[in-house]
C-alpha beads as a LAMMPS data file, in Angstrom:
LAMMPS data file: protein, C-alpha beads

258 atoms
257 bonds

1 atom types
1 bond types

-500.0 500.0 xlo xhi
-500.0 500.0 ylo yhi
-500.0 500.0 zlo zhi

Masses

1 110.0

Atoms # bond

1 1 1 -25.481 -3.336 -30.916
2 1 1 -29.244 -3.124 -31.578
3 1 1 -29.317 0.461 -30.292
4 1 1 -26.503 1.454 -32.680
5 1 1 -28.289 -0.095 -35.671
6 1 1 -31.551 1.624 -34.726
7 1 1 -29.812 4.993 -34.387
8 1 1 -28.065 4.530 -37.741
9 1 1 -31.341 3.752 -39.528
10 1 1 -33.008 6.742 -37.853
11 1 1 -30.206 9.082 -38.852
12 1 1 -30.278 7.914 -42.480
13 1 1 -34.053 8.408 -42.600
14 1 1 -33.906 11.871 -41.018
15 1 1 -31.088 13.087 -43.238
16 1 1 -32.975 11.860 -46.275
17 1 1 -36.095 13.677 -45.099
18 1 1 -34.142 16.841 -44.388
19 1 1 -32.545 16.761 -47.841
20 1 1 -35.969 16.377 -49.437
21 1 1 -37.418 19.246 -47.378
22 1 1 -34.506 21.473 -48.326
23 1 1 -35.141 20.776 -51.990
24 1 1 -38.811 21.655 -51.438
25 1 1 -37.823 24.706 -49.331
26 1 1 -39.973 23.534 -46.393
27 1 1 -38.202 25.291 -43.477
28 1 1 -40.722 24.287 -40.789
29 1 1 -40.345 20.567 -41.369
30 1 1 -36.550 20.890 -41.455
31 1 1 -36.516 22.624 -38.041
32 1 1 -38.859 20.018 -36.563
33 1 1 -36.650 17.195 -37.821
34 1 1 -33.545 18.839 -36.411
35 1 1 -35.215 19.327 -33.005
36 1 1 -36.339 15.698 -32.891
37 1 1 -32.837 14.485 -33.739
38 1 1 -31.290 16.650 -31.021
39 1 1 -33.769 15.404 -28.399
40 1 1 -33.059 11.810 -29.380
41 1 1 -29.308 12.297 -28.974
42 1 1 -29.742 13.933 -25.564
43 1 1 -31.981 11.086 -24.422
44 1 1 -29.468 8.460 -25.539
45 1 1 -26.603 10.318 -23.848
46 1 1 -28.615 10.528 -20.629
47 1 1 -29.229 6.779 -20.659
48 1 1 -25.510 6.145 -21.142
49 1 1 -24.605 8.460 -18.275
50 1 1 -27.062 6.685 -16.003
51 1 1 -25.253 3.409 -16.662
52 1 1 -21.767 4.906 -16.432
53 1 1 -19.784 3.918 -13.335
54 1 1 -19.031 6.828 -10.998
55 1 1 -16.146 6.710 -8.522
56 1 1 -17.963 9.161 -6.249
57 1 1 -20.489 6.509 -5.305
58 1 1 -17.728 4.577 -3.496
59 1 1 -16.385 7.441 -1.400
60 1 1 -18.743 7.067 1.621
61 1 1 -17.926 3.356 1.917
62 1 1 -14.187 4.050 1.652
63 1 1 -14.296 6.703 4.369
64 1 1 -16.345 4.460 6.646
65 1 1 -13.942 1.551 6.118
66 1 1 -10.900 3.698 6.880
67 1 1 -12.514 5.137 10.017
68 1 1 -13.360 1.641 11.225
69 1 1 -9.778 0.463 10.721
70 1 1 -7.755 3.314 12.210
71 1 1 -10.143 5.701 13.941
72 1 1 -12.731 3.548 15.642
73 1 1 -10.815 1.899 18.484
74 1 1 -7.192 1.192 19.423
75 1 1 -7.771 -2.546 19.606
76 1 1 -9.362 -2.641 16.154
77 1 1 -6.507 -0.594 14.715
78 1 1 -3.910 -2.854 16.357
79 1 1 -5.593 -6.003 15.092
80 1 1 -5.670 -4.778 11.502
81 1 1 -2.396 -2.898 11.040
82 1 1 -0.416 -3.920 14.164
83 1 1 -0.252 -0.438 15.696
84 1 1 -2.565 1.804 17.728
85 1 1 -4.104 5.002 16.445
86 1 1 -1.513 7.237 18.113
87 1 1 1.358 5.368 16.484
88 1 1 -0.473 5.441 13.159
89 1 1 -0.943 9.218 13.314
90 1 1 2.721 9.747 14.285
91 1 1 3.816 7.684 11.320
92 1 1 1.535 9.686 9.031
93 1 1 3.219 12.865 10.243
94 1 1 6.688 11.480 9.473
95 1 1 5.683 10.184 6.049
96 1 1 4.027 13.462 5.107
97 1 1 6.434 16.039 6.539
98 1 1 9.766 14.231 6.261
99 1 1 9.167 11.649 3.558
100 1 1 7.140 13.801 1.187
101 1 1 4.224 11.381 0.813
102 1 1 1.175 13.115 -0.657
103 1 1 -2.454 12.379 -1.407
104 1 1 -3.060 10.973 -4.855
105 1 1 -6.017 11.964 -6.973
106 1 1 -8.428 9.562 -5.277
107 1 1 -6.592 8.101 -2.263
108 1 1 -5.575 9.982 0.883
109 1 1 -2.309 9.429 2.755
110 1 1 -4.166 7.701 5.589
111 1 1 -5.710 5.162 3.248
112 1 1 -2.435 4.540 1.421
113 1 1 -0.674 3.737 4.698
114 1 1 -3.584 1.603 5.918
115 1 1 -3.474 -0.436 2.697
116 1 1 0.300 -0.830 3.043
117 1 1 0.223 -2.141 6.611
118 1 1 -2.806 -4.345 5.982
119 1 1 -0.795 -6.171 3.332
120 1 1 2.263 -6.464 5.588
121 1 1 0.391 -7.442 8.742
122 1 1 -1.715 -10.232 7.273
123 1 1 0.129 -11.160 4.062
124 1 1 -3.030 -10.051 2.299
125 1 1 -3.454 -10.678 -1.405
126 1 1 -3.993 -7.796 -3.767
127 1 1 -7.496 -8.958 -4.657
128 1 1 -8.500 -9.038 -0.981
129 1 1 -7.242 -5.484 -0.460
130 1 1 -9.124 -4.421 -3.573
131 1 1 -12.372 -5.726 -2.101
132 1 1 -11.739 -4.492 1.459
133 1 1 -10.920 -0.895 0.513
134 1 1 -13.122 -0.625 -2.603
135 1 1 -10.087 0.162 -4.700
136 1 1 -8.571 -0.993 -7.962
137 1 1 -6.169 -3.889 -7.950
138 1 1 -2.924 -2.131 -8.863
139 1 1 -0.092 -1.747 -6.317
140 1 1 0.789 1.918 -6.885
141 1 1 -0.118 3.025 -3.360
142 1 1 1.806 0.171 -1.725
143 1 1 4.941 1.122 -3.658
144 1 1 4.545 4.811 -2.829
145 1 1 4.478 4.132 0.917
146 1 1 7.318 1.602 0.696
147 1 1 9.613 4.035 -1.145
148 1 1 8.799 6.793 1.336
149 1 1 9.578 4.548 4.311
150 1 1 12.945 3.645 2.816
151 1 1 13.788 7.363 2.691
152 1 1 13.196 7.606 6.457
153 1 1 15.742 4.987 7.513
154 1 1 17.866 7.653 9.230
155 1 1 14.866 8.576 11.387
156 1 1 13.358 5.141 11.992
157 1 1 16.661 3.370 12.727
158 1 1 18.312 4.668 15.901
159 1 1 21.919 4.740 17.148
160 1 1 22.317 2.220 19.995
161 1 1 23.315 3.216 23.496
162 1 1 24.817 0.635 25.857
163 1 1 23.154 -0.374 29.092
164 1 1 24.815 1.826 31.778
165 1 1 26.954 0.316 34.515
166 1 1 24.668 1.686 37.224
167 1 1 21.450 0.375 35.640
168 1 1 18.852 -0.759 38.177
169 1 1 16.381 -2.175 35.689
170 1 1 15.674 -5.746 36.778
171 1 1 15.754 -6.896 33.159
172 1 1 18.857 -5.040 31.973
173 1 1 21.196 -4.793 34.979
174 1 1 22.722 -8.161 34.091
175 1 1 23.635 -6.959 30.580
176 1 1 25.833 -3.940 31.354
177 1 1 27.406 -2.543 28.194
178 1 1 25.000 -4.433 25.955
179 1 1 23.956 -2.480 22.869
180 1 1 20.943 -4.571 21.971
181 1 1 19.642 -7.945 20.911
182 1 1 19.692 -9.582 17.502
183 1 1 17.763 -12.505 16.115
184 1 1 16.597 -13.981 12.849
185 1 1 13.052 -14.600 11.704
186 1 1 11.370 -16.202 8.720
187 1 1 8.989 -14.092 6.649
188 1 1 6.795 -15.924 4.085
189 1 1 7.263 -14.841 0.466
190 1 1 6.144 -15.784 -3.035
191 1 1 8.917 -16.644 -5.464
192 1 1 9.083 -18.136 -8.975
193 1 1 8.547 -21.886 -9.060
194 1 1 12.138 -22.539 -10.097
195 1 1 13.475 -20.705 -7.008
196 1 1 11.275 -22.421 -4.421
197 1 1 13.900 -25.019 -3.304
198 1 1 16.343 -22.254 -2.305
199 1 1 13.719 -20.484 -0.203
200 1 1 12.450 -23.492 1.777
201 1 1 13.522 -23.053 5.402
202 1 1 14.157 -25.724 8.026
203 1 1 10.471 -25.678 8.910
204 1 1 9.446 -26.522 5.367
205 1 1 8.016 -23.087 4.473
206 1 1 8.944 -20.781 1.592
207 1 1 10.410 -17.655 3.177
208 1 1 13.324 -15.257 3.491
209 1 1 15.673 -15.237 6.479
210 1 1 15.628 -11.741 8.014
211 1 1 18.098 -10.501 10.624
212 1 1 16.840 -7.765 12.967
213 1 1 18.644 -5.893 15.744
214 1 1 16.881 -3.872 18.486
215 1 1 18.142 -1.730 21.352
216 1 1 16.989 -1.864 24.966
217 1 1 13.939 0.273 24.138
218 1 1 12.785 -2.067 21.339
219 1 1 13.840 0.395 18.637
220 1 1 15.285 -1.096 15.481
221 1 1 18.991 -0.568 14.931
222 1 1 19.590 -2.714 11.879
223 1 1 17.552 -4.916 9.518
224 1 1 18.914 -7.203 6.789
225 1 1 16.441 -8.890 4.472
226 1 1 16.754 -10.850 1.236
227 1 1 18.544 -14.041 2.184
228 1 1 16.831 -17.278 1.164
229 1 1 15.076 -19.280 3.845
230 1 1 17.582 -22.093 3.435
231 1 1 20.472 -19.801 4.462
232 1 1 21.893 -20.456 7.927
233 1 1 21.677 -17.736 10.590
234 1 1 25.491 -17.620 10.856
235 1 1 25.779 -16.922 7.147
236 1 1 23.274 -14.064 7.348
237 1 1 25.077 -12.603 10.369
238 1 1 28.447 -12.829 8.603
239 1 1 27.008 -10.969 5.646
240 1 1 25.592 -8.278 7.964
241 1 1 28.922 -7.507 9.661
242 1 1 31.014 -7.612 6.462
243 1 1 28.888 -5.251 4.376
244 1 1 30.254 -1.717 3.887
245 1 1 27.096 -0.264 5.428
246 1 1 26.337 -3.265 7.617
247 1 1 26.057 -3.888 11.347
248 1 1 28.829 -2.257 13.384
249 1 1 29.856 -2.545 17.035
250 1 1 31.159 0.809 18.330
251 1 1 34.613 0.833 19.919
252 1 1 34.294 0.680 23.672
253 1 1 34.715 -1.488 26.722
254 1 1 32.372 -4.479 26.977
255 1 1 30.119 -3.298 24.150
256 1 1 28.360 -6.129 22.355
257 1 1 25.098 -7.524 21.049
258 1 1 23.326 -10.563 22.438

Bonds

1 1 1 2
2 1 2 3
3 1 3 4
4 1 4 5
5 1 5 6
6 1 6 7
7 1 7 8
8 1 8 9
9 1 9 10
10 1 10 11
11 1 11 12
12 1 12 13
13 1 13 14
14 1 14 15
15 1 15 16
16 1 16 17
17 1 17 18
18 1 18 19
19 1 19 20
20 1 20 21
21 1 21 22
22 1 22 23
23 1 23 24
24 1 24 25
25 1 25 26
26 1 26 27
27 1 27 28
28 1 28 29
29 1 29 30
30 1 30 31
31 1 31 32
32 1 32 33
33 1 33 34
34 1 34 35
35 1 35 36
36 1 36 37
37 1 37 38
38 1 38 39
39 1 39 40
40 1 40 41
41 1 41 42
42 1 42 43
43 1 43 44
44 1 44 45
45 1 45 46
46 1 46 47
47 1 47 48
48 1 48 49
49 1 49 50
50 1 50 51
51 1 51 52
52 1 52 53
53 1 53 54
54 1 54 55
55 1 55 56
56 1 56 57
57 1 57 58
58 1 58 59
59 1 59 60
60 1 60 61
61 1 61 62
62 1 62 63
63 1 63 64
64 1 64 65
65 1 65 66
66 1 66 67
67 1 67 68
68 1 68 69
69 1 69 70
70 1 70 71
71 1 71 72
72 1 72 73
73 1 73 74
74 1 74 75
75 1 75 76
76 1 76 77
77 1 77 78
78 1 78 79
79 1 79 80
80 1 80 81
81 1 81 82
82 1 82 83
83 1 83 84
84 1 84 85
85 1 85 86
86 1 86 87
87 1 87 88
88 1 88 89
89 1 89 90
90 1 90 91
91 1 91 92
92 1 92 93
93 1 93 94
94 1 94 95
95 1 95 96
96 1 96 97
97 1 97 98
98 1 98 99
99 1 99 100
100 1 100 101
101 1 101 102
102 1 102 103
103 1 103 104
104 1 104 105
105 1 105 106
106 1 106 107
107 1 107 108
108 1 108 109
109 1 109 110
110 1 110 111
111 1 111 112
112 1 112 113
113 1 113 114
114 1 114 115
115 1 115 116
116 1 116 117
117 1 117 118
118 1 118 119
119 1 119 120
120 1 120 121
121 1 121 122
122 1 122 123
123 1 123 124
124 1 124 125
125 1 125 126
126 1 126 127
127 1 127 128
128 1 128 129
129 1 129 130
130 1 130 131
131 1 131 132
132 1 132 133
133 1 133 134
134 1 134 135
135 1 135 136
136 1 136 137
137 1 137 138
138 1 138 139
139 1 139 140
140 1 140 141
141 1 141 142
142 1 142 143
143 1 143 144
144 1 144 145
145 1 145 146
146 1 146 147
147 1 147 148
148 1 148 149
149 1 149 150
150 1 150 151
151 1 151 152
152 1 152 153
153 1 153 154
154 1 154 155
155 1 155 156
156 1 156 157
157 1 157 158
158 1 158 159
159 1 159 160
160 1 160 161
161 1 161 162
162 1 162 163
163 1 163 164
164 1 164 165
165 1 165 166
166 1 166 167
167 1 167 168
168 1 168 169
169 1 169 170
170 1 170 171
171 1 171 172
172 1 172 173
173 1 173 174
174 1 174 175
175 1 175 176
176 1 176 177
177 1 177 178
178 1 178 179
179 1 179 180
180 1 180 181
181 1 181 182
182 1 182 183
183 1 183 184
184 1 184 185
185 1 185 186
186 1 186 187
187 1 187 188
188 1 188 189
189 1 189 190
190 1 190 191
191 1 191 192
192 1 192 193
193 1 193 194
194 1 194 195
195 1 195 196
196 1 196 197
197 1 197 198
198 1 198 199
199 1 199 200
200 1 200 201
201 1 201 202
202 1 202 203
203 1 203 204
204 1 204 205
205 1 205 206
206 1 206 207
207 1 207 208
208 1 208 209
209 1 209 210
210 1 210 211
211 1 211 212
212 1 212 213
213 1 213 214
214 1 214 215
215 1 215 216
216 1 216 217
217 1 217 218
218 1 218 219
219 1 219 220
220 1 220 221
221 1 221 222
222 1 222 223
223 1 223 224
224 1 224 225
225 1 225 226
226 1 226 227
227 1 227 228
228 1 228 229
229 1 229 230
230 1 230 231
231 1 231 232
232 1 232 233
233 1 233 234
234 1 234 235
235 1 235 236
236 1 236 237
237 1 237 238
238 1 238 239
239 1 239 240
240 1 240 241
241 1 241 242
242 1 242 243
243 1 243 244
244 1 244 245
245 1 245 246
246 1 246 247
247 1 247 248
248 1 248 249
249 1 249 250
250 1 250 251
251 1 251 252
252 1 252 253
253 1 253 254
254 1 254 255
255 1 255 256
256 1 256 257
257 1 257 258
């Protein structure tokens, strides 16, 4: 505020002096006054630019953080985003070439995906992610990756194949004809205060009851999310098999899920 008042007073004084010099036809003094005013403006602009925040100053730290998370070591990558570097790079390829995910103006695809899986893996708050990745607090990048993953359900969800009759695998030979295994799990969520009672599960936590089905190779076949934590597993399963696009058991002898 003081700088603005000082500049205003200076401008009024200079313009008054210039007007007087023009009346007296003193060209030299007018040019000197104009040059001084221009230098003052350039000096003030330079001081403002020196104080202005620049996003480029954060880039080295962002690159170093990303390299530490997903490019430094497999164990570090697995601890942070629950997958090794090879799996991470394969997923990047799918998201980019099949899902159409692209770099934004300031954030690369790798960093978008790393932010996404950091939130999912550790239930990380937005403010923590903002500090960890030196980014702003909005959730644009999380939503971009989520929408792209939903487009890839035909690729990421596989068609089950039953365990063959002549299987010699010591774990699977007792489950001939089995298509896969299904189970429910609780995933913590944040809901409005008025909805909390419906989402409290039998363990006393606020969560959703998620049904997941995997084949013999641990590939996901079907996932149903959204049911309140208080919902019984049988109710979730009934909803899964009665939906138009729900869980289906192919016609065949001794084909089932366990």
